TORPA-4810 file (N, C-alpha, C, O; in nm, 3 decimals):
<nodes>
NODE_1_9.360_13.427_9.578_9.266_13.471_9.665_9.360_13.460_9.819_9.447_13.379_9.849_X
NODE_2_9.312_13.557_9.887_9.374_13.582_10.029_9.290_13.525_10.129_9.184_13.487_10.080_X
NODE_3_9.300_13.503_10.269_9.256_13.471_10.369_9.271_13.562_10.492_9.379_13.607_10.533_X
NODE_4_9.147_13.585_10.548_9.141_13.652_10.653_9.108_13.536_10.781_9.032_13.439_10.779_X
NODE_5_9.199_13.587_10.892_9.156_13.481_10.999_9.097_13.577_11.128_9.139_13.685_11.169_X
NODE_6_8.993_13.501_11.169_8.896_13.604_11.265_8.906_13.506_11.425_8.908_13.383_11.416_X
NODE_7_8.909_13.563_11.541_8.853_13.482_11.641_8.759_13.564_11.733_8.759_13.685_11.755_X
NODE_8_8.676_13.466_11.781_8.561_13.471_11.883_8.568_13.415_11.979_8.636_13.315_12.000_X
NODE_9_8.484_13.487_12.068_8.475_13.420_12.233_8.365_13.376_12.269_8.273_13.457_12.258_X
NODE_10_8.332_13.249_12.320_8.198_13.219_12.394_8.237_13.231_12.521_8.314_13.152_12.575_X
NODE_11_8.161_13.382_12.606_8.208_13.364_12.769_8.041_13.359_12.828_7.943_13.431_12.807_X
NODE_12_8.063_13.239_12.909_7.928_13.168_12.961_7.924_13.252_13.096_8.034_13.264_13.150_X
NODE_13_7.815_13.312_13.161_7.837_13.378_13.316_7.663_13.297_13.331_7.568_13.299_13.252_X
NODE_14_7.679_13.232_13.468_7.549_13.213_13.520_7.464_13.106_13.396_7.343_13.117_13.384_X
NODE_15_7.516_13.039_13.338_7.460_12.961_13.252_7.418_13.027_13.097_7.371_12.975_12.996_X
NODE_16_7.454_13.148_13.127_7.392_13.224_12.979_7.526_13.280_12.896_7.622_13.326_12.957_X
NODE_17_7.523_13.272_12.764_7.642_13.308_12.661_7.622_13.469_12.670_7.519_13.526_12.707_X
NODE_18_7.740_13.529_12.630_7.693_13.658_12.573_7.729_13.695_12.426_7.827_13.675_12.354_X
NODE_19_7.595_13.767_12.409_7.609_13.784_12.262_7.596_13.979_12.239_7.536_14.060_12.309_X
NODE_20_7.678_13.998_12.119_7.671_14.155_12.098_7.575_14.153_11.974_7.549_14.046_11.920_X
NODE_21_7.528_14.258_11.933_7.485_14.309_11.853_7.535_14.440_11.724_7.522_14.560_11.749_X
NODE_22_7.570_14.407_11.639_7.657_14.506_11.525_7.549_14.615_11.527_7.430_14.586_11.542_X
NODE_23_7.588_14.731_11.512_7.481_14.858_11.514_7.446_14.866_11.402_7.514_14.809_11.316_X
NODE_24_7.301_14.954_11.357_7.238_14.954_11.213_7.328_15.019_11.133_7.395_15.083_11.215_X
NODE_25_7.376_15.044_11.011_7.451_15.085_10.931_7.555_15.017_10.935_7.625_15.076_10.853_X
NODE_26_7.625_14.920_10.981_7.785_14.879_10.990_7.772_14.758_10.925_7.659_14.709_10.919_X
NODE_27_7.860_14.701_10.877_7.856_14.569_10.816_7.785_14.462_10.898_7.810_14.453_11.018_X
NODE_28_7.688_14.370_10.832_7.603_14.280_10.922_7.522_14.328_11.027_7.484_14.250_11.114_X
NODE_29_7.471_14.520_11.031_7.416_14.543_11.129_7.258_14.489_11.126_7.178_14.472_11.034_X
NODE_30_7.249_14.471_11.278_7.130_14.447_11.331_7.184_14.287_11.376_7.133_14.238_11.477_X
NODE_31_7.269_14.223_11.314_7.273_14.094_11.380_7.355_14.052_11.466_7.457_14.121_11.473_X
NODE_32_7.347_13.941_11.553_7.424_13.913_11.678_7.515_13.858_11.649_7.516_13.811_11.535_X
NODE_33_7.605_13.843_11.715_7.741_13.755_11.718_7.804_13.775_11.858_7.769_13.848_11.951_X
NODE_34_7.909_13.685_11.845_8.008_13.651_11.972_8.122_13.747_11.958_8.190_13.762_11.857_X
NODE_35_8.140_13.834_12.120_8.259_13.915_12.052_8.337_13.841_11.999_8.328_13.719_11.995_X
NODE_36_8.464_13.939_11.929_8.570_13.892_11.853_8.612_13.954_11.725_8.519_13.995_11.655_X
NODE_37_8.727_13.967_11.680_8.768_13.991_11.542_8.851_13.946_11.472_8.867_13.825_11.462_X
NODE_38_8.931_14.045_11.399_9.016_14.011_11.312_9.166_13.979_11.380_9.202_14.048_11.475_X
NODE_39_9.230_13.900_11.341_9.397_13.888_11.388_9.425_13.933_11.314_9.397_13.926_11.194_X
NODE_40_9.527_14.022_11.403_9.622_14.118_11.344_9.767_14.050_11.278_9.808_13.943_11.324_X
NODE_41_9.824_14.105_11.190_9.995_14.047_11.151_10.049_14.049_11.300_10.043_14.141_11.381_X
NODE_42_10.109_13.905_11.316_10.188_13.890_11.448_10.127_13.830_11.547_10.191_13.760_11.625_X
NODE_43_9.974_13.849_11.560_9.918_13.800_11.647_9.835_13.688_11.665_9.736_13.676_11.593_X
NODE_44_9.865_13.586_11.767_9.805_13.449_11.790_9.672_13.474_11.760_9.647_13.590_11.730_X
NODE_45_9.569_13.386_11.760_9.417_13.444_11.742_9.378_13.419_11.904_9.268_13.464_11.937_X
NODE_46_9.466_13.345_12.021_9.431_13.340_12.116_9.420_13.483_12.194_9.342_13.524_12.280_X
NODE_47_9.538_13.544_12.122_9.555_13.714_12.174_9.433_13.781_12.118_9.362_13.852_12.189_X
NODE_48_9.410_13.760_12.003_9.319_13.859_11.931_9.185_13.856_11.999_9.119_13.957_12.023_X
NODE_49_9.144_13.726_12.032_9.023_13.697_12.145_9.027_13.764_12.272_8.911_13.771_12.312_X
NODE_50_9.091_13.806_12.338_9.133_13.876_12.441_9.118_13.996_12.413_9.021_14.052_12.464_X
NODE_51_9.197_14.065_12.334_9.212_14.195_12.323_9.075_14.259_12.250_9.030_14.372_12.272_X
NODE_52_9.024_14.165_12.164_8.860_14.219_12.071_8.795_14.221_12.182_8.758_14.335_12.212_X
NODE_53_8.760_14.120_12.273_8.675_14.112_12.369_8.700_14.246_12.482_8.607_14.300_12.541_X
NODE_54_8.830_14.280_12.495_8.823_14.401_12.613_8.796_14.532_12.507_8.780_14.640_12.563_X
NODE_55_8.790_14.531_12.380_8.774_14.621_12.337_8.631_14.653_12.294_8.591_14.769_12.283_X
NODE_56_8.543_14.529_12.265_8.412_14.516_12.219_8.310_14.557_12.346_8.228_14.648_12.342_X
NODE_57_8.336_14.466_12.459_8.261_14.472_12.593_8.337_14.536_12.715_8.279_14.558_12.821_X
NODE_58_8.438_14.559_12.700_8.490_14.633_12.873_8.522_14.514_12.933_8.533_14.540_13.052_X
NODE_59_8.545_14.377_12.910_8.559_14.255_12.991_8.690_14.222_13.021_8.757_14.293_12.945_X
NODE_60_8.783_14.138_13.106_8.846_14.115_13.095_8.845_13.946_13.097_8.784_13.891_13.189_X
NODE_61_8.910_13.870_13.001_8.880_13.741_12.988_8.991_13.672_12.945_9.072_13.741_12.883_X
NODE_62_9.012_13.576_12.957_9.146_13.449_12.949_9.079_13.312_12.870_8.974_13.262_12.910_X
NODE_63_9.127_13.280_12.798_9.099_13.151_12.674_9.145_13.036_12.786_9.253_13.030_12.846_X
NODE_64_9.029_12.949_12.794_9.036_12.842_12.842_9.019_12.694_12.762_9.031_12.590_12.826_X
NODE_65_8.992_12.693_12.627_8.978_12.607_12.572_8.937_12.669_12.404_8.911_12.785_12.374_X
NODE_66_8.940_12.578_12.336_8.862_12.589_12.163_8.754_12.546_12.130_8.747_12.423_12.123_X
NODE_67_8.645_12.615_12.103_8.543_12.532_12.049_8.507_12.481_11.924_8.408_12.412_11.901_X
NODE_68_8.612_12.531_11.826_8.606_12.484_11.666_8.642_12.599_11.573_8.645_12.719_11.602_X
NODE_69_8.660_12.559_11.493_8.680_12.657_11.369_8.600_12.620_11.245_8.545_12.511_11.233_X
NODE_70_8.594_12.737_11.134_8.545_12.699_11.002_8.544_12.827_10.911_8.525_12.946_10.931_X
NODE_71_8.574_12.750_10.803_8.623_12.853_10.686_8.500_12.850_10.563_8.422_12.757_10.539_X
NODE_72_8.508_12.983_10.493_8.372_13.015_10.426_8.453_13.135_10.343_8.545_13.206_10.383_X
NODE_73_8.386_13.132_10.210_8.372_13.228_10.122_8.369_13.374_10.158_8.295_13.390_10.255_X
NODE_74_8.424_13.488_10.116_8.364_13.602_10.188_8.206_13.613_10.122_8.167_13.567_10.015_X
NODE_75_8.147_13.673_10.201_7.992_13.701_10.205_7.960_13.786_10.067_7.867_13.762_9.990_X
NODE_76_8.075_13.909_10.051_8.028_13.998_9.968_8.102_13.992_9.841_8.107_14.088_9.764_X
NODE_77_8.167_13.869_9.816_8.215_13.823_9.692_8.356_13.867_9.655_8.401_13.859_9.541_X
NODE_78_8.432_13.920_9.777_8.556_13.964_9.715_8.651_13.811_9.713_8.609_13.711_9.771_X
NODE_79_8.748_13.812_9.657_8.786_13.697_9.640_8.883_13.659_9.767_9.004_13.664_9.743_X
NODE_80_8.846_13.621_9.896_8.877_13.595_10.041_8.794_13.475_10.067_8.684_13.436_10.029_X
NODE_81_8.916_13.417_10.170_8.889_13.284_10.253_8.857_13.320_10.415_8.960_13.343_10.479_X
NODE_82_8.769_13.326_10.467_8.754_13.334_10.614_8.788_13.225_10.683_8.737_13.116_10.659_X
NODE_83_8.872_13.242_10.770_8.861_13.135_10.871_8.855_13.204_11.023_8.927_13.299_11.055_X
NODE_84_8.743_13.129_11.124_8.729_13.183_11.202_8.740_13.053_11.326_8.686_12.943_11.327_X
NODE_85_8.821_13.108_11.411_8.804_13.011_11.529_8.758_13.064_11.668_8.814_13.155_11.728_X
NODE_86_8.649_12.998_11.711_8.596_13.013_11.856_8.606_12.970_11.973_8.547_12.867_12.007_X
NODE_87_8.688_13.047_12.063_8.733_13.040_12.200_8.638_13.042_12.286_8.545_13.122_12.293_X
NODE_88_8.672_12.916_12.379_8.572_12.894_12.528_8.681_13.006_12.605_8.803_13.013_12.589_X
NODE_89_8.592_13.089_12.693_8.650_13.198_12.792_8.623_13.184_12.900_8.541_13.094_12.918_X
NODE_90_8.666_13.248_13.008_8.636_13.253_13.165_8.697_13.376_13.219_8.815_13.406_13.196_X
NODE_91_8.606_13.458_13.299_8.652_13.591_13.339_8.684_13.551_13.491_8.620_13.460_13.543_X
NODE_92_8.790_13.623_13.565_8.813_13.628_13.684_8.731_13.708_13.818_8.715_13.671_13.934_X
NODE_93_8.693_13.824_13.751_8.600_13.875_13.828_8.509_13.976_13.679_8.563_14.044_13.592_X
NODE_94_8.357_13.947_13.704_8.269_13.997_13.636_8.246_14.107_13.642_8.252_14.159_13.753_X
NODE_95_8.220_14.168_13.556_8.173_14.322_13.558_8.040_14.374_13.445_7.963_14.293_13.393_X
NODE_96_8.036_14.470_13.431_7.946_14.517_13.352_8.008_14.531_13.207_8.122_14.568_13.178_X
NODE_97_7.881_14.486_13.104_7.935_14.490_12.973_7.936_14.630_12.953_7.841_14.693_13.000_X
NODE_98_8.047_14.707_12.878_8.033_14.822_12.810_8.101_14.816_12.674_8.218_14.796_12.644_X
NODE_99_7.986_14.839_12.595_7.998_14.825_12.473_8.048_14.918_12.374_7.989_15.026_12.385_X
NODE_100_8.136_14.917_12.282_8.177_15.028_12.230_8.069_15.072_12.082_8.078_15.011_11.976_X
NODE_101_7.997_15.158_12.098_7.906_15.231_12.042_7.909_15.264_11.907_7.807_15.291_11.843_X
NODE_102_8.050_15.262_11.850_8.091_15.238_11.719_8.067_15.138_11.600_8.058_15.153_11.478_X
NODE_103_8.061_15.019_11.693_8.055_14.880_11.634_7.928_14.787_11.706_7.895_14.680_11.656_X
NODE_104_7.877_14.828_11.801_7.778_14.736_11.875_7.670_14.829_11.958_7.712_14.922_12.028_X
NODE_105_7.543_14.802_11.948_7.434_14.867_12.001_7.370_14.811_12.123_7.292_14.877_12.192_X
NODE_106_7.404_14.681_12.151_7.303_14.619_12.232_7.390_14.471_12.280_7.490_14.433_12.218_X
NODE_107_7.339_14.405_12.387_7.389_14.311_12.463_7.295_14.202_12.536_7.202_14.244_12.604_X
NODE_108_7.318_14.055_12.525_7.213_14.025_12.624_7.272_13.864_12.607_7.300_13.801_12.505_X
NODE_109_7.279_13.824_12.758_7.315_13.703_12.778_7.199_13.588_12.771_7.108_13.586_12.854_X
NODE_110_7.208_13.502_12.675_7.113_13.387_12.667_7.170_13.267_12.694_7.292_13.250_12.701_X
NODE_111_7.066_13.160_12.714_7.083_12.995_12.700_7.135_12.979_12.549_7.157_13.073_12.473_X
NODE_112_7.148_12.867_12.523_7.181_12.816_12.423_7.045_12.779_12.359_7.037_12.801_12.239_X
NODE_113_6.938_12.725_12.420_6.809_12.725_12.363_6.744_12.882_12.351_6.661_12.908_12.263_X
NODE_114_6.779_12.958_12.425_6.713_13.105_12.400_6.828_13.133_12.245_6.771_13.179_12.146_X
NODE_115_6.939_13.112_12.238_7.007_13.162_12.138_6.977_13.142_11.992_7.027_13.204_11.898_X
NODE_116_6.888_13.045_11.987_6.856_12.941_11.849_6.783_13.063_11.773_6.823_13.089_11.659_X
NODE_117_6.689_13.130_11.824_6.628_13.247_11.767_6.679_13.356_11.745_6.603_13.438_11.693_X
NODE_118_6.795_13.394_11.769_6.881_13.515_11.745_6.909_13.498_11.583_6.900_13.387_11.530_X
NODE_119_6.940_13.601_11.519_6.988_13.619_11.330_7.148_13.593_11.377_7.215_13.695_11.397_X
NODE_120_7.213_13.465_11.395_7.330_13.426_11.379_7.418_13.376_11.276_7.356_13.292_11.210_X
NODE_121_7.511_13.388_11.243_7.588_13.334_11.105_7.621_13.190_11.134_7.616_13.161_11.253_X
NODE_122_7.646_13.117_11.068_7.633_12.944_11.095_7.776_12.940_11.211_7.750_12.901_11.325_X
NODE_123_7.910_12.979_11.182_8.004_12.970_11.279_7.962_12.987_11.432_8.022_12.932_11.524_X
NODE_124_7.843_13.076_11.450_7.838_13.112_11.557_7.728_12.993_11.615_7.747_12.947_11.728_X
NODE_125_7.634_12.955_11.549_7.522_12.887_11.568_7.631_12.725_11.630_7.603_12.657_11.729_X
NODE_126_7.751_12.701_11.534_7.799_12.587_11.575_7.913_12.602_11.715_8.002_12.529_11.758_X
NODE_127_7.873_12.696_11.746_7.981_12.736_11.872_7.894_12.708_11.992_7.943_12.696_12.104_X
NODE_128_7.754_12.698_11.965_7.651_12.683_12.083_7.608_12.531_12.118_7.529_12.494_12.206_X
NODE_129_7.681_12.450_12.023_7.687_12.320_12.069_7.760_12.253_12.182_7.872_12.294_12.211_X
NODE_130_7.717_12.176_12.235_7.836_12.134_12.349_7.892_11.996_12.312_7.980_11.945_12.380_X
</nodes>
């Protein structure tokens, strides 16, 4: 079995968390998630989340802490174990979100209470808890 490492970020602005929605036709299309992605070879997960956040949202962020980590077997049945870490993030200069249309088609800022209604994976739900 192989291992895949993911890093995601929780950015809060004005008391609300940024979520992005995967575009229809993509893996998990239509589902909401925290920005982030795959840790590349030689990259630290904290570097990954900063890079992925910029690629997916156009925002410049920095890591301020770690929210937690979860592991699970691949949902498509591949012999793979997924390991995801969620980081807390901050931004020095708030900017408009600019999505990569190849990956995501919408974004929103929701409170933890509002986000409960979103179609989120369990590791993202865990990241909502304080």
